[in-house]
Structure formats: structure tokens, C-alpha cells
C-alpha positions in Angstrom: -7.0 7.1 10.7 -10.3 8.8 11.8 -9.8 12.0 13.8 -13.5 12.3 14.5 -14.6 12.7 18.1 -16.8 9.9 19.3 -19.2 11.7 21.7 -22.4 9.8 22.5 -24.8 12.5 21.4 -23.2 12.4 17.9 -23.3 8.7 17.8 -26.8 8.3 19.2 -28.7 11.4 18.2 -32.0 9.5 18.6 -31.2 8.8 22.2 -30.4 12.4 23.2 -33.3 12.7 25.6 -32.5 9.3 27.2 -28.9 10.3 27.7 -29.9 13.6 29.3 -32.4 11.8 31.7 -29.9 9.1 32.6 -27.2 11.7 33.3 -29.4 13.6 35.7 -31.0 10.6 37.4 -28.2 8.0 37.6 -25.0 8.9 39.3 -23.5 5.6 37.9 -24.4 6.6 34.3 -23.1 10.2 34.9 -19.8 8.9 36.2 -19.3 6.5 33.2 -20.4 9.3 30.8 -17.8 11.7 32.2 -15.1 9.1 32.2 -16.0 8.1 28.6 -15.7 11.7 27.5 -12.4 12.2 29.3 -10.9 9.2 27.6 -12.4 10.2 24.2 -10.8 13.6 24.6 -7.4 12.1 25.4 -7.6 9.8 22.4 -8.5 12.8 20.2 -5.6 14.9 21.5 -3.2 12.0 20.8 -4.6 11.3 17.3 -4.4 15.0 16.3 -0.7 15.2 17.5 -1.4 17.6 20.4 0.1 14.9 22.6 2.7 12.2 21.9 2.6 8.8 23.5 3.3 5.1 22.7 1.1 3.2 20.4 0.4 0.7 23.2 -0.9 3.5 25.4 -3.2 4.8 22.7 -4.5 1.3 22.0 -5.2 0.8 25.7 -7.1 4.2 25.8 -9.2 3.1 22.8 -10.0 -0.2 24.4 -11.1 1.6 27.6 -13.2 4.0 25.5 -14.9 1.1 23.7 -15.6 -0.7 27.0 -17.1 2.5 28.5 -19.2 3.0 25.3 -20.5 -0.5 25.5 -21.6 -0.1 29.1 -23.3 3.3 28.3 -25.0 1.9 25.2 -26.4 -1.0 27.2 -27.7 1.4 29.9 -29.3 3.6 27.3 -30.9 0.7 25.4 -32.2 -0.8 28.7 -33.7 2.6 29.7 -35.3 3.1 26.3 -36.8 -0.4 26.4 -38.2 0.2 29.9 -39.9 3.5 28.9 -41.2 2.3 25.5 -44.9 2.4 25.3 
């Protein structure tokens, strides 16, 4: 089991500037970004044993995290494509 945190900057270092610009210019992106990091933090606490919960709850959190990540990745890629010269 991987206990690595899945923050977006770590997973997309090449998109650091796009992530920053989207966070400051898009309230929708910022909301999803914050929600993603809250869910990721919760998963990390459970996986490290800081919190106990059912396997079903953990799996649901992981699915939610993946869904949020997919939405954020799509927004980042669309932004990068629109600003590519």
C-alpha cells in the first residue's frame, strides 16, 4: 500500500504555474483543488493509521479523490492547451 500523498504539484510539477494561475483566477478550480486536498489528506490519515474507518469508506474516499483529480487534470490540460503558443 502506498502511503504517499497525492498532491497535484507533486504529480504535475510541469504544470505548477498553470495550477497557481487557475487557483487564483477560477473559483471553480480553487474549490475543486481545496476539496481534492481535503480528501487526499483524509485518505493519507487513514492509510497511516492516524484514523480508523471501514474499508468501504476508504475506498469511497479514494474514488472521490480520483474523480476530483480527473476534473482538475482536465481543467489544467485545457488551460495549458489554450495558452500554448
